[in-house]
Every structure is written in C-alpha cells, then in structure tokens.
Backbone as ProteinMPNN parsed JSONL, in Angstrom:
{"seq_chain_A": "MRRAFLMVSAGALLCAPVWPASPSCWIGAKCIKSQGTSIPVSTVHNMLDRCGEFTAGGVGRRVLRMSIQQIQQASGGNILHPVFSAYHAFTELYDSPLLFDRQSNVESTNYEQIASACAKLSRDYETWLNK", "coords_chain_A": {"N_chain_A": [[-60.36, 9.98, -34.687], [-57.207, 10.087, -35.509], [-55.926, 9.092, -38.274], [-53.481, 9.29, -39.973], [-50.225, 8.189, -40.186], [-47.893, 9.059, -40.484], [-46.481, 11.728, -40.366], [-46.028, 14.529, -41.931], [-44.424, 17.479, -42.662], [-45.162, 20.743, -43.805], [-43.106, 21.955, -45.437], [-41.506, 19.699, -46.341], [-43.35, 18.547, -48.067], [-43.245, 20.242, -50.0], [-40.635, 20.29, -51.061], [-40.475, 17.622, -51.541], [-39.37, 14.201, -52.497], [-36.736, 15.029, -54.96], [-35.268, 13.547, -57.464], [-32.839, 13.52, -58.935], [-30.394, 12.343, -59.948], [-28.271, 9.773, -57.955], [-25.436, 11.112, -56.436], [-23.471, 9.351, -55.632], [-23.581, 7.7, -58.244], [-22.389, 9.464, -59.657], [-19.89, 9.121, -59.596], [-19.127, 6.671, -60.195], [-20.351, 4.415, -59.328], [-22.483, 1.648, -59.572], [-25.37, 2.054, -61.626], [-28.383, 2.217, -61.95], [-31.257, 3.186, -64.951], [-33.949, 4.489, -63.64], [-37.48, 5.452, -62.773], [-37.403, 8.02, -63.288], [-34.503, 8.677, -63.061], [-30.702, 8.157, -61.986], [-30.555, 4.962, -59.892], [-28.348, 4.028, -57.349], [-27.437, 0.742, -57.908], [-27.333, -0.832, -54.881], [-29.268, 0.274, -53.463], [-31.3, 0.107, -55.219], [-31.771, -2.472, -54.721], [-32.589, -2.684, -52.206], [-34.86, -0.803, -52.431], [-36.128, -2.724, -53.693], [-36.609, -4.807, -52.111], [-38.005, -3.946, -50.171], [-40.337, -2.312, -51.596], [-41.582, -5.521, -52.094], [-42.225, -6.37, -49.263], [-44.536, -4.454, -48.922], [-46.502, -4.497, -50.902], [-47.014, -7.366, -50.846], [-49.527, -9.542, -51.321], [-51.322, -7.627, -50.935], [-50.921, -5.883, -48.676], [-50.378, -3.367, -47.843], [-52.273, -1.958, -49.191], [-53.928, -1.976, -47.282], [-52.671, -1.476, -45.048], [-51.973, 1.576, -45.424], [-54.437, 2.595, -44.483], [-54.472, 2.726, -41.679], [-53.867, 3.466, -38.592], [-51.335, 3.915, -36.199], [-51.729, 3.012, -33.954], [-53.402, 1.144, -34.834], [-51.953, -0.55, -36.318], [-50.04, -1.535, -34.581], [-51.662, -3.143, -32.809], [-52.578, -4.912, -34.275], [-50.327, -6.346, -35.432], [-49.361, -7.49, -32.987], [-47.198, -5.785, -32.129], [-45.053, -7.464, -33.466], [-42.191, -7.015, -34.754], [-41.769, -8.555, -37.271], [-43.957, -9.352, -38.427], [-46.21, -9.23, -41.319], [-48.163, -6.895, -41.691], [-46.884, -4.224, -39.814], [-44.245, -5.118, -41.072], [-44.958, -3.999, -43.747], [-45.735, -1.74, -43.266], [-43.334, -0.356, -42.269], [-42.337, -0.705, -44.452], [-43.418, 1.177, -45.994], [-42.634, 3.591, -45.108], [-40.036, 3.772, -45.574], [-40.132, 3.6, -48.812], [-40.972, 6.007, -48.529], [-39.198, 7.762, -48.286], [-37.611, 7.796, -50.474], [-36.142, 7.145, -53.865], [-38.505, 6.46, -55.618], [-41.179, 6.725, -57.631], [-43.797, 8.344, -56.686], [-46.858, 9.817, -55.756], [-46.403, 11.78, -53.281], [-48.46, 12.297, -50.392], [-49.404, 14.454, -47.659], [-51.646, 13.28, -46.28], [-51.914, 9.977, -44.887], [-53.636, 8.171, -45.714], [-54.725, 9.372, -48.123], [-52.863, 8.674, -49.824], [-51.86, 6.655, -52.915], [-52.091, 3.72, -53.336], [-52.218, 2.306, -55.562], [-50.176, 3.51, -57.246], [-47.628, 3.775, -55.941], [-47.27, 0.417, -56.288], [-47.464, 0.184, -58.614], [-45.215, 2.132, -59.148], [-43.331, 0.467, -58.21], [-43.744, -1.925, -59.598], [-42.45, -1.299, -62.066], [-39.782, -0.464, -61.469], [-38.976, -2.714, -61.06], [-39.087, -4.372, -63.593], [-36.896, -2.477, -64.847], [-34.799, -2.894, -63.478], [-34.786, -5.659, -64.195], [-34.396, -5.486, -66.855], [-31.718, -4.072, -66.84], [-29.777, -6.188, -65.458], [-30.257, -7.931, -67.592], [-28.314, -6.971, -69.514]], "CA_chain_A": [[-59.891, 9.583, -34.33], [-56.463, 10.532, -36.365], [-55.36, 7.716, -39.126], [-52.371, 9.401, -40.415], [-48.972, 7.331, -38.907], [-46.467, 9.508, -41.082], [-46.618, 12.776, -40.045], [-44.921, 15.239, -42.706], [-44.567, 19.06, -42.845], [-45.749, 21.114, -45.02], [-42.037, 22.22, -46.336], [-41.223, 18.484, -46.936], [-44.108, 18.384, -49.325], [-42.632, 21.209, -50.751], [-39.423, 19.711, -50.912], [-40.854, 15.95, -51.935], [-37.964, 13.895, -52.807], [-36.997, 15.484, -56.51], [-33.945, 12.659, -57.396], [-32.243, 13.614, -60.31], [-29.425, 11.249, -59.591], [-28.12, 9.818, -56.623], [-24.061, 11.548, -56.132], [-22.598, 8.058, -55.817], [-23.732, 7.449, -59.538], [-21.327, 10.674, -60.918], [-18.573, 8.88, -59.175], [-18.889, 5.827, -60.847], [-21.013, 3.47, -58.593], [-23.048, 1.044, -60.782], [-26.505, 2.522, -61.148], [-29.928, 1.742, -62.848], [-32.208, 4.563, -64.722], [-35.042, 4.338, -63.378], [-38.294, 6.546, -62.0], [-36.831, 9.097, -63.839], [-32.896, 9.086, -62.692], [-29.956, 6.78, -61.758], [-30.062, 4.684, -59.0], [-27.273, 2.926, -57.323], [-27.625, -0.74, -57.599], [-27.301, -1.309, -53.629], [-30.49, 1.47, -53.289], [-32.533, -0.345, -55.549], [-32.059, -3.969, -54.021], [-33.312, -2.189, -50.75], [-36.165, -0.455, -52.502], [-37.584, -3.858, -54.167], [-36.939, -5.702, -50.769], [-39.203, -2.797, -49.593], [-41.305, -3.007, -51.946], [-42.161, -6.689, -51.865], [-42.904, -6.337, -48.165], [-45.634, -3.337, -48.765], [-46.992, -5.215, -51.905], [-47.551, -8.626, -50.565], [-50.508, -9.88, -50.536], [-51.96, -5.959, -51.237], [-51.183, -5.641, -46.907], [-49.979, -2.233, -48.051], [-53.074, -1.032, -49.045], [-54.826, -1.694, -45.504], [-51.602, -0.214, -43.847], [-52.186, 3.328, -45.592], [-55.672, 3.443, -43.962], [-54.572, 2.272, -40.345], [-53.47, 4.212, -37.59], [-50.426, 3.639, -35.822], [-52.231, 2.347, -32.637], [-54.35, -0.075, -35.183], [-50.67, -1.324, -36.755], [-49.207, -1.891, -33.073], [-52.476, -3.938, -32.531], [-52.556, -5.9, -35.603], [-48.956, -6.612, -35.257], [-49.147, -7.284, -31.875], [-45.739, -5.148, -31.759], [-44.09, -8.028, -33.742], [-41.696, -6.296, -36.1], [-41.609, -9.35, -38.816], [-45.716, -9.185, -38.712], [-46.88, -8.437, -42.154], [-48.391, -5.454, -41.259], [-45.33, -3.893, -39.344], [-43.219, -5.151, -41.936], [-45.592, -3.357, -44.343], [-45.691, 0.296, -42.509], [-41.782, 0.175, -41.794], [-41.427, -0.397, -46.092], [-43.774, 2.351, -47.0], [-41.381, 4.883, -44.424], [-38.744, 3.815, -46.543], [-40.298, 4.117, -50.19], [-41.542, 7.448, -48.927], [-37.982, 8.65, -48.44], [-37.059, 6.985, -51.771], [-36.56, 7.696, -55.099], [-39.656, 5.89, -56.09], [-41.841, 7.838, -57.908], [-45.383, 8.32, -56.623], [-47.594, 11.435, -55.073], [-46.571, 11.71, -51.492], [-49.603, 12.859, -49.723], [-49.465, 14.617, -46.147], [-52.777, 12.857, -45.505], [-51.442, 8.74, -45.61], [-54.774, 7.725, -46.344], [-54.812, 9.936, -49.449], [-51.382, 7.849, -50.682], [-52.674, 6.196, -53.719], [-51.433, 2.22, -53.087], [-51.979, 1.489, -56.901], [-49.222, 4.331, -57.946], [-46.455, 2.795, -55.425], [-46.953, -0.811, -56.865], [-47.22, 0.784, -60.142], [-43.996, 2.223, -59.395], [-42.106, -0.946, -57.805], [-43.495, -3.155, -60.93], [-41.526, -0.501, -63.363], [-38.633, -0.442, -60.56], [-38.784, -4.42, -61.28], [-38.909, -4.21, -64.666], [-36.146, -1.743, -65.104], [-33.895, -3.674, -63.047], [-34.574, -7.215, -65.324], [-33.674, -5.049, -68.227], [-30.08, -3.701, -66.526], [-29.405, -7.386, -65.487], [-30.374, -8.702, -69.025], [-27.897, -6.177, -70.708]], "C_chain_A": [[-58.684, 10.014, -35.716], [-55.945, 9.061, -36.775], [-54.136, 7.921, -39.268], [-51.201, 8.577, -39.572], [-48.074, 8.447, -39.601], [-46.756, 11.228, -40.857], [-45.549, 14.255, -40.895], [-45.017, 16.944, -43.057], [-44.809, 19.713, -43.886], [-44.398, 21.541, -46.358], [-41.385, 20.87, -46.481], [-41.962, 18.298, -47.982], [-43.517, 19.343, -50.522], [-41.24, 20.829, -51.91], [-39.423, 18.315, -51.514], [-39.647, 15.608, -53.12], [-37.796, 13.961, -54.783], [-35.015, 14.135, -56.584], [-33.404, 12.68, -59.033], [-31.263, 12.685, -60.77], [-28.771, 11.248, -58.887], [-26.336, 10.15, -56.971], [-23.383, 10.693, -56.296], [-22.655, 7.444, -57.563], [-22.895, 8.495, -60.371], [-20.171, 9.859, -60.462], [-18.051, 7.071, -59.269], [-19.318, 4.227, -60.015], [-21.795, 3.021, -59.858], [-24.631, 1.273, -60.614], [-27.554, 1.971, -62.498], [-30.549, 3.197, -63.211], [-33.381, 3.673, -64.661], [-35.839, 5.582, -62.961], [-37.425, 7.951, -62.339], [-34.978, 9.548, -63.418], [-32.143, 7.613, -62.577], [-30.109, 6.37, -60.338], [-29.174, 3.847, -58.496], [-27.9, 1.553, -57.369], [-28.449, -1.328, -56.466], [-28.863, -0.667, -53.52], [-31.468, 0.612, -54.015], [-32.722, -1.696, -55.133], [-32.876, -3.727, -53.103], [-34.332, -1.527, -51.138], [-37.044, -1.626, -53.022], [-37.886, -4.566, -52.811], [-38.333, -5.07, -50.305], [-40.457, -2.95, -50.4], [-42.276, -3.9, -51.974], [-42.514, -6.805, -50.609], [-44.329, -5.566, -48.088], [-46.854, -3.956, -49.66], [-47.614, -6.494, -51.814], [-48.365, -8.87, -50.195], [-51.731, -8.8, -50.485], [-52.22, -5.712, -49.521], [-50.656, -4.398, -47.292], [-51.223, -1.093, -48.162], [-54.194, -0.932, -47.843], [-53.972, -0.852, -44.595], [-51.577, 1.397, -44.128], [-53.587, 3.574, -44.758], [-55.545, 2.757, -42.105], [-53.654, 3.269, -39.884], [-51.989, 3.448, -37.077], [-50.56, 2.853, -34.583], [-53.063, 0.787, -32.944], [-52.879, -1.412, -35.941], [-50.112, -2.175, -35.578], [-50.557, -2.796, -32.758], [-52.748, -5.002, -33.353], [-51.379, -7.075, -35.401], [-48.53, -7.466, -34.158], [-47.508, -6.956, -31.001], [-44.982, -5.924, -32.272], [-43.721, -7.68, -35.129], [-41.803, -7.171, -37.74], [-43.201, -9.55, -39.129], [-45.774, -9.031, -40.175], [-47.386, -7.128, -42.362], [-47.336, -4.517, -40.745], [-44.554, -3.821, -40.347], [-43.942, -4.006, -43.268], [-45.448, -1.787, -44.234], [-44.473, 0.576, -42.431], [-41.07, 0.079, -43.916], [-42.182, 0.336, -46.494], [-42.812, 3.834, -46.139], [-40.64, 4.76, -44.742], [-38.928, 3.979, -48.179], [-40.855, 5.0, -49.898], [-40.544, 8.493, -49.213], [-37.363, 8.25, -49.773], [-37.328, 7.685, -52.947], [-38.221, 7.148, -56.042], [-40.847, 6.904, -56.485], [-43.461, 7.953, -57.653], [-45.974, 9.522, -55.8], [-47.295, 10.977, -53.38], [-47.545, 12.554, -51.019], [-49.563, 13.106, -47.958], [-50.565, 13.616, -45.328], [-52.2, 11.017, -45.926], [-52.61, 8.251, -46.256], [-55.366, 8.07, -47.692], [-54.028, 9.017, -50.318], [-52.374, 7.003, -51.538], [-51.667, 4.689, -53.743], [-51.362, 1.983, -54.914], [-50.83, 2.317, -57.619], [-47.989, 3.745, -57.598], [-46.544, 1.252, -56.22], [-46.807, -0.499, -58.059], [-45.373, 0.822, -60.251], [-42.706, 1.189, -59.252], [-42.568, -1.677, -58.983], [-42.371, -2.363, -62.267], [-40.111, -0.34, -62.897], [-37.807, -1.682, -61.286], [-38.313, -4.57, -62.855], [-37.656, -3.334, -65.123], [-34.692, -2.579, -64.586], [-33.845, -4.999, -63.878], [-33.58, -6.164, -66.201], [-32.202, -4.961, -68.115], [-29.462, -5.098, -66.33], [-29.154, -8.076, -66.644], [-29.365, -7.876, -69.956], [-26.607, -6.645, -71.114]], "O_chain_A": [[-59.16, 10.241, -36.828], [-55.641, 8.141, -36.015], [-53.382, 7.041, -38.853], [-51.339, 8.38, -38.365], [-47.226, 8.717, -38.75], [-47.564, 11.673, -41.671], [-44.554, 14.774, -40.388], [-45.882, 17.368, -43.824], [-44.641, 19.175, -44.981], [-44.51, 21.501, -47.583], [-40.266, 21.113, -46.934], [-41.379, 17.866, -48.977], [-43.42, 19.076, -51.72], [-41.044, 21.061, -53.103], [-38.368, 17.879, -51.975], [-39.196, 16.239, -54.075], [-38.404, 13.299, -55.625], [-34.031, 14.126, -55.845], [-33.636, 11.927, -59.979], [-31.296, 12.259, -61.925], [-28.253, 12.332, -58.618], [-25.869, 9.391, -57.82], [-22.477, 10.885, -57.107], [-21.714, 6.772, -57.987], [-22.747, 8.386, -61.588], [-19.241, 10.028, -61.25], [-17.128, 6.457, -58.733], [-18.685, 3.178, -60.13], [-21.849, 3.662, -60.908], [-25.201, 0.789, -59.636], [-27.343, 1.496, -63.614], [-30.545, 4.156, -62.44], [-33.714, 2.649, -65.257], [-35.246, 6.645, -62.775], [-36.93, 8.716, -61.512], [-34.474, 10.663, -63.555], [-32.549, 6.484, -62.85], [-29.858, 7.222, -59.486], [-29.067, 2.786, -59.111], [-28.961, 1.382, -56.77], [-29.515, -1.941, -56.53], [-29.698, -1.571, -53.51], [-32.515, 0.369, -53.415], [-33.873, -2.129, -55.178], [-33.9, -4.403, -53.01], [-35.125, -1.446, -50.2], [-38.269, -1.669, -52.916], [-39.012, -4.865, -52.412], [-39.422, -5.619, -50.141], [-41.445, -3.573, -50.012], [-43.474, -3.622, -51.923], [-43.456, -7.597, -50.603], [-45.194, -5.965, -47.308], [-48.012, -3.935, -49.243], [-48.579, -6.799, -52.514], [-48.591, -8.721, -48.994], [-52.863, -9.064, -50.081], [-53.325, -5.432, -49.056], [-49.946, -4.371, -46.287], [-51.32, 0.02, -47.646], [-55.031, -0.061, -47.606], [-54.253, 0.026, -43.78], [-51.26, 2.263, -43.313], [-53.83, 4.722, -44.386], [-56.543, 2.4, -41.479], [-52.818, 3.834, -40.588], [-51.637, 2.414, -37.645], [-49.656, 2.12, -34.18], [-53.32, -0.164, -32.205], [-52.905, -2.641, -36.001], [-49.794, -3.358, -35.691], [-50.022, -3.588, -31.981], [-53.204, -6.04, -32.873], [-51.511, -8.292, -35.263], [-47.498, -8.13, -34.253], [-46.934, -7.423, -30.018], [-43.834, -5.645, -31.926], [-44.33, -7.829, -36.189], [-41.879, -6.701, -38.875], [-43.503, -9.953, -40.253], [-44.839, -8.243, -40.314], [-46.951, -6.373, -43.231], [-46.858, -3.911, -41.704], [-44.088, -2.737, -40.696], [-43.152, -3.142, -43.648], [-45.105, -0.937, -45.056], [-44.219, 1.778, -42.501], [-40.045, 0.497, -44.455], [-41.948, 0.517, -47.689], [-42.476, 4.87, -46.713], [-39.875, 5.664, -44.405], [-37.99, 4.44, -48.83], [-41.593, 5.346, -50.82], [-40.63, 9.526, -49.878], [-36.218, 8.695, -49.855], [-38.231, 8.487, -53.185], [-38.718, 7.696, -57.026], [-41.331, 7.73, -55.711], [-44.249, 7.607, -58.534], [-45.141, 10.137, -55.134], [-47.812, 10.155, -52.623], [-47.386, 13.735, -51.328], [-49.665, 12.194, -47.138], [-50.461, 13.251, -44.157], [-52.076, 10.734, -47.118], [-52.506, 7.907, -47.433], [-56.205, 7.406, -48.301], [-54.457, 8.627, -51.404], [-53.475, 6.66, -51.106], [-50.528, 4.744, -54.206], [-50.357, 1.465, -55.402], [-50.467, 1.81, -58.681], [-47.248, 3.254, -58.45], [-45.517, 1.062, -56.871], [-45.847, -1.005, -58.639], [-44.567, 0.145, -60.889], [-41.627, 1.103, -59.839], [-41.605, -2.198, -59.547], [-41.723, -2.944, -63.137], [-39.239, -0.104, -63.732], [-36.692, -1.75, -61.804], [-37.159, -4.884, -63.148], [-37.391, -3.756, -66.249], [-33.719, -2.787, -65.31], [-32.723, -5.372, -64.221], [-32.351, -6.102, -66.181], [-31.443, -5.51, -68.914], [-28.509, -5.289, -67.085], [-28.126, -8.725, -66.836], [-29.516, -8.04, -71.167], [-26.045, -6.141, -72.086]]}, "name": "protein", "num_of_chains": 1, "seq": "MRRAFLMVSAGALLCAPVWPASPSCWIGAKCIKSQGTSIPVSTVHNMLDRCGEFTAGGVGRRVLRMSIQQIQQASGGNILHPVFSAYHAFTELYDSPLLFDRQSNVESTNYEQIASACAKLSRDYETWLNK"}
C-alpha cells in the first residue's frame, strides 16, 4: 500500500523552493526576515496559521505517515477535522518559504524540522512586531 499522499516530480525536488525574497518585498510590502529570506507579513500570517494547524497536538506527525485514504477515513471527509486540517496545512507549508527538507516520500519528511521552522518563524515574527 502506498502511503505517500503528495506526489512530487523529480524536477520539482531539484527546484525545491528557494526563496531569496518575495518580489512584493522589493516593491515596498511590509516584510519579515526569516527562513533565510524576506517574507511578506500577509504570507507570514498564513504560514503561522498553517503551522498551528499542522503542529497542534503533534497531529502533523501522524498525518505524515498516513495515506489519502487513511486521512479521509480518520477525518470522515470533514475538512474541519484536525487530521484533514493538518493534511491541508502540510500541502501549503510544502509550497511555502518555510525552511525544511522536502522529501518525495512524505513518510520521510521530518516532522521536527517543520515544527522547528514554524517555531523560528513565530520568534522572527514576534521580534518584528516588537521593533
């Protein structure tokens, strides 16, 4: 049984997100320096929300080891269920500037890296707020 729920082409892995800075930061948007880049505040807010959904109670650790079918079964198809929310959050975090190793086999993705990157983003945001 195939457990990976996110299919990624080899080309996409070679071109894994490298975010030197968002173009909107170049044209004057309010941005936060984190994860090795400048990220627009609106993107940071979204990323922090997704981080919260993914890391709440460690549910993301469980989701990384589940197939789509298992996620559907565990959530009953309810998009508000924590398992479904964590799955959706991971797919968004995968495409974000959050700094973690993106693996083609989702089961090999390191939950602790994502949680640590989320914590770093939160600290950077708090520092930016208190300037």
